[in-house]
C-alpha positions in Angstrom: -8.0 8.6 -28.5 -11.2 9.5 -26.7 -11.6 13.2 -25.8 -10.7 13.9 -22.1 -10.0 10.2 -21.6 -7.6 8.5 -19.2 -5.3 5.6 -20.0 -5.8 2.7 -17.6 -3.5 -0.3 -17.6 -4.5 -3.8 -16.3 -1.4 -6.0 -15.6 -2.3 -9.5 -14.6 -0.5 -12.9 -14.4 -2.9 -15.1 -16.3 -5.2 -14.7 -19.3 -8.5 -14.9 -17.2 -7.3 -12.7 -14.4 -8.4 -9.3 -15.7 -12.0 -10.3 -16.0 -12.1 -12.2 -12.7 -10.4 -9.4 -10.8 -12.0 -6.3 -12.4 -14.1 -7.2 -15.4 -17.0 -5.0 -14.2 -14.7 -2.0 -13.7 -13.1 -2.5 -17.1 -16.6 -2.4 -18.6 -17.2 0.9 -16.9 -13.9 2.4 -17.8 -14.0 1.5 -21.5 -17.1 3.7 -21.9 -14.9 6.8 -21.6 -11.3 5.8 -21.2 -8.6 3.8 -23.0 -8.0 0.5 -21.3 -5.0 -1.7 -22.0 -4.3 -5.3 -20.8 -1.0 -6.8 -20.2 -1.1 -10.6 -19.6 2.3 -11.7 -18.2 2.2 -15.5 -18.6 0.9 -17.9 -21.2 -1.2 -19.8 -18.6 -0.1 -23.1 -20.3 -0.3 -25.0 -17.0 -3.9 -24.1 -16.6 -5.4 -27.6 -17.2 -6.1 -30.5 -14.9 -5.9 -33.0 -17.8 -2.7 -35.1 -17.6 -2.4 -35.4 -21.4 -3.1 -31.7 -22.2 -0.6 -30.0 -24.5 0.8 -26.9 -22.9 1.2 -25.3 -26.3 -2.4 -25.8 -27.2 -3.6 -24.7 -23.7 -1.6 -21.5 -24.1 -2.9 -20.8 -27.6 -6.5 -21.5 -26.5 -6.2 -19.2 -23.4 -4.7 -16.4 -25.4 -7.6 -16.6 -27.9 -10.1 -16.6 -25.1 -8.4 -13.5 -23.5 -8.5 -11.6 -26.8 -12.2 -12.3 -27.2 -13.0 -11.2 -23.6 -10.9 -8.1 -24.0 -12.6 -7.2 -27.2 -16.0 -7.7 -25.7 -15.2 -5.4 -22.8 -13.9 -2.7 -25.2 -10.2 -3.0 -24.3 -8.1 -0.9 -26.7 -5.2 -3.4 -26.8 -4.3 -6.6 -25.2 -0.5 -7.3 -24.8 0.8 -10.8 -24.1 4.3 -11.1 -22.7 4.1 -15.0 -23.0 6.3 -15.9 -20.0 6.2 -19.4 -18.6 3.2 -20.1 -16.3 4.2 -20.7 -12.7 7.8 -19.4 -13.2 7.3 -15.6 -13.0 9.2 -15.3 -9.7 12.3 -16.2 -11.7 11.8 -13.5 -14.3 14.4 -10.9 -13.3 13.6 -8.7 -16.4 9.9 -8.6 -15.8 10.0 -5.3 -13.9 12.0 -3.7 -16.8 9.4 -4.9 -19.3 6.6 -3.4 -17.3 8.5 -0.2 -16.7 9.0 0.2 -20.5 5.3 -0.4 -21.1 4.3 2.1 -18.5 6.5 4.8 -20.1 5.0 3.9 -23.5 1.3 3.7 -22.5 1.4 6.5 -19.9 -1.5 5.2 -17.7 -3.3 7.3 -15.2 -4.3 4.1 -13.3 -2.6 0.7 -13.0 -4.4 -2.3 -11.7 -2.7 -5.5 -10.6 -2.9 -8.3 -8.0 -2.6 -7.7 -4.3 0.7 -9.4 -3.4 -0.4 -9.6 0.2 -3.7 -11.3 -0.4 -4.5 -14.6 1.3 -4.7 -16.1 -2.2 -1.0 -16.9 -2.3 -0.5 -17.7 -6.0 3.2 -17.2 -6.7 2.6 -15.8 -10.1 0.2 -13.2 -8.7 2.7 -12.1 -6.1 5.6 -12.0 -8.6 3.5 -9.9 -11.1 2.4 -7.5 -8.4 5.9 -7.0 -7.1 7.2 -6.5 -10.6 4.5 -3.9 -11.2 5.4 -2.0 -8.0 9.1 -2.0 -8.9 8.3 -1.2 -12.5 6.4 1.9 -11.4 9.5 3.1 -9.6 11.7 2.4 -12.6 9.3 4.1 -15.0 9.0 7.3 -12.9 12.7 8.1 -12.4 15.3 9.4 -14.9 18.3 7.4 -13.8 17.1 3.8 -13.9 18.1 1.9 -17.1 19.3 4.9 -19.1 18.9 3.0 -22.3 15.2 3.5 -22.0 15.8 7.2 -22.8 17.9 6.2 -25.8 14.8 4.4 -27.3 12.6 7.4 -26.6 10.9 6.3 -23.4 11.0 9.2 -21.0 10.0 8.8 -17.4 6.3 8.7 -16.5 4.6 8.6 -13.2 1.0 7.1 -13.0 -1.4 8.7 -10.5 -2.8 5.6 -8.8 -2.3 1.9 -8.2 -5.3 -0.4 -7.6 -4.6 -3.8 -6.1 -7.5 -6.2 -6.9 -9.0 -9.2 -5.1 -7.7 -7.7 -1.9 -8.4 -8.6 1.7 -8.1 -4.9 2.6 -10.3 -2.9 0.2 -10.3 0.9 0.8 -11.9 1.7 -2.6 -15.0 0.1 -4.2 -16.0 0.6 -7.8 -19.8 0.2 -8.4 -20.4 -2.5 -11.0 -24.1 -2.9 -10.5 -24.7 -1.9 -14.1 -21.8 -3.8 -15.6 -21.9 -7.0 -13.7 -23.6 -8.9 -16.5 -20.7 -7.9 -18.8 -18.2 -9.1 -16.3 -20.0 -12.5 -16.2 -20.2 -12.7 -20.0 -16.5 -11.9 -20.3 -15.5 -14.5 -17.7 -17.7 -17.1 -19.5 -15.5 -16.6 -22.6 -12.6 -18.4 -20.8 -14.2 -21.8 -21.5 -11.0 -23.7 -21.0 -11.0 -22.8 -17.3 -14.6 -22.9 -16.3 -14.9 -26.7 -16.3 -12.5 -26.7 -13.5 -14.5 -24.1 -11.5 -18.1 -25.5 -11.6 -19.3 -23.0 -8.9 -17.6 -19.9 -10.4 -20.8 -17.9 -10.8 -21.7 -18.3 -7.2 -18.2 -17.4 -6.0 -18.0 -14.3 -8.2 -21.5 -13.1 -7.1 -20.6 -13.6 -3.4 -17.4 -11.6 -3.9 -19.0 -8.6 -5.7 -21.9 -8.5 -3.2 -19.5 -8.4 -0.3 -17.3 -5.8 -1.9 -20.3 -3.8 -3.1 -21.7 -3.6 0.5 -18.5 -2.0 1.7 -19.0 0.8 -0.7 -22.8 1.1 -0.3 -23.5 -0.5 -3.7 -25.5 -3.5 -4.7 -22.5 -5.0 -6.5 -18.9 -3.8 -6.5 -15.2 -4.6 -7.1 -13.0 -3.8 -4.2 -9.4 -2.6 -4.4 -6.6 -1.4 -2.2 -6.0 2.0 -3.7 -2.6 3.7 -3.5 -1.7 7.2 -4.8 1.7 7.1 -6.4 
């Protein structure tokens, strides 16, 4: 573990969400901190081809996510492999997340903004599971069996909600923007469906950056826990 480093935990619904949401920030953090990814779903429905094999799509997307995470310097990528598009039905998801929070002990957690105008049900479900998971992770009396397997309560310091409509914190990614773009480009299975993705990403980081007084930035809604 790096000296005087913090653990940062990125919890996202789909394999390409970490890079799209906060790839520039991840590239900054990994220079001095330990960054972990949790990808909740397989993303097997992420193809517009009628004859696409969900199994092959999931396998391809996980491979792409591993390559992108490695490129950005992520310490470990964890894949929960839940069904794409069905996360709102996963009653145990908050417990899985709570257990991982207790295990990894993150200073910072990053997830989706469940109140964003981009109303993807998996993003909402993941974000709400993270918020509830934080509560479970920090208190002694939720799910006592976690204590029996050696996972004592842990309280993260801050929660960052990405791709938000209400940013109150901006991370300067002017020097890591190229890494963000490179990492996104590793998700080749998705990019053919988003021909203007570079333009959309650049517009977003310019807009967020301006809010923080930077050339390029990633905006978050920051909450102290």
